[in-house]
N, C-alpha and C positions, 0 to 999 in steps of 0.2 A: 503494500500500499504506499503510495507516494505522499510527499508533503502536501500537493495540491489537494488530493482526496481527504486527508486529514484535516486541512484548513476549511474545506468545503462542509465536512461533517460537523466541525465546531460551529461554524456559522449558522447553518441550517438548525443545529440542536439549540442553539441560543435564541434564534428567531422563533422557532416553534415554542419554546419555553415561554418567551415573552407574550407571543400570541395567545397561548393557553391561559396564562396568568391574568392577561387582560380580560379575556372572556369570561374566566371564572369570577373574578372581582366584579365585572359589569353584571353578570347574572345574579350574584349574590346581592349586589346593591339594588337591582331591579326588583328582586323578590322582596327585599326588605322595604322598599318604597324609596331608597336614598337616591336613585339614579336619576330622579326628576330635579334633584338640587343641582346636579351637575349638567345635565342634559335636559333643558326645560321642553323639549318637544319628544321626549321619550314616550312611547305608547304605553297605555295601561294593560293592553291585552295584545297579543301577537295575532296578526291577520295572515292566515296561510293560504288564502284563496289565490293570490298572485302567484305563489309556488306551484299550487296543483293546476293553475292555468297553463303555465309555462310547460308543466310535464305533458300536457294533453296536445302541445303544438306539434306539426308534423315534422319539424326539424329536430326535435328533441333527442329521438333515438340516434340520429346520426351524431349529433354533437357529443352525446354521452359515449357513443361506441368510439369516436375518434379521440376523446379525451382519456377513455379507458385505456386504448392502445398507446398513446403517449405516456401514460403513467407505468404500464408494463415495460416499455422499452427503457424508461427511466430506472425502474426498479431493477431490471436485468443488468443495465450498465453499472449500477450502484453495487449490485451483488459481485460482478465481475472485477470491479475495481477494489473490493476488499478480499479478493483471494489471495492468500499468501503466495509469494514468489518462491518457486521451488529451489532455484539456484541462481547463481551469477553467471552472466554471459561471457563472452570474450573480453579480455582486459588488454588495454594498450601498454606496451612496454616503454620504458624510457627510451629516447632515441628515435621515437616516432616523430615524423615530420609532415609537412604538406605533401612532399613527394611520395610518401608510402608510410604506411602504418605498420609496425611491429605488433603482432596480437599473440596471446597465450590463453588457452583453454585452462582456467584453474582447476577445473575438476579433474583433468588428466593429471596434473602435477599432484593433486591431493590424493588421487588414487595410487599414484606411484609411492607417495610417502608412505600411505597406509600399508602397502605392500611390503616396503623396507622395513617399516616398524614391525609387521608381522613376521618377518623372519629372524628377528630377534629371539636369542633363547629365553624361554620362559615365558614368551607372549603366545596366548593360545589363539587369538583372533584379532583382528583391527579392521576398522573401517573409518571413512572420511566423508565430510560433506563441506561444502563451501556456502558461506552465507554472508549477508551484510547485517552487521550489528553496530549501532549507533554511528553509522557513517563509516565504519572500517571494514575492509574485507577480512574476514575470519576463516581460517581453515580449521575445521574441528577433527580432531583425530581422537577416536575411542580405541581403547585397546583392554583386552581381558587378559589378565596374566595368571598364571599359576600360582596357588598358594605357597609353592615351594621356590618360586622365583626369586633370584637376586634383584631385588629393587634398585640397588645402586647401579646396576648394569643396564637395567631397563630405563631408568631416568637418563643416564648418559645417552643411551639410544634415542630416547625421545628429544633430547637436547640436539643431538646431531642431526636428526631428522628435520627438526624445526629450523636449524640453521641453514641446512640444504634447501629447504622449501622456500625460505625468505630469499635465498640466492636465486633460485629458479624463477620465482616470481618478479623479483627486482622492483618490488613497489614498496614505498614507505608507509602506505596505509595497510599493508598486509600483516596479519598477526596469526599466530598458530595457538590453538586451546588443545591441550591434551588432557584427556580424561582417562584415567586408568582406573579399571575395576577388577578386584581379586575374585577369581572364581571360587564357589564355595567349596569344591571338592577338587582334589587332584585328578587329572585324567589317568585312567587305568592303563598301564603299559600294555601293549599287545604281545601276546606270546608267540615266539617263533618255534616252530617244531622243527 
């Protein structure tokens, strides 16, 4: 979800809140008889004849159908604008100029980093994903380590993989986040006959 959508959400929420607050206060004041003090021509009773006459007009079904279709399209746009973005696209590398752009797919680099981390002794499995978090590019590496693993060597491997990833991406806004989870049980060794 982009900043423009967030800004529009906030403005529309504020506007809807103000309208509902004013209508609620006006209805309460009208019911108590105080609305006449502010609005001298306020009606004592509601006349709905004009509304029922409008609903009986020949153009009303067409106007209501068009308005409904516009609201459905706006609702679909609003829902699509709020879908979470799954990943980060291609990134420009330093050295890009008007003559040509140098691009890198961060998902490929993150996948390779996860594979390298997964080859570390004591690491059972690893995965990666690339996302934007507070305006920065974050490569999140998750690894499950064996309960018997040497954590010092695993941490050294994560530091090396993170440094290599920073060098491959070559961007100042790129960060690595490594999450280690310890498996509940050690994996049983396979028997060789």
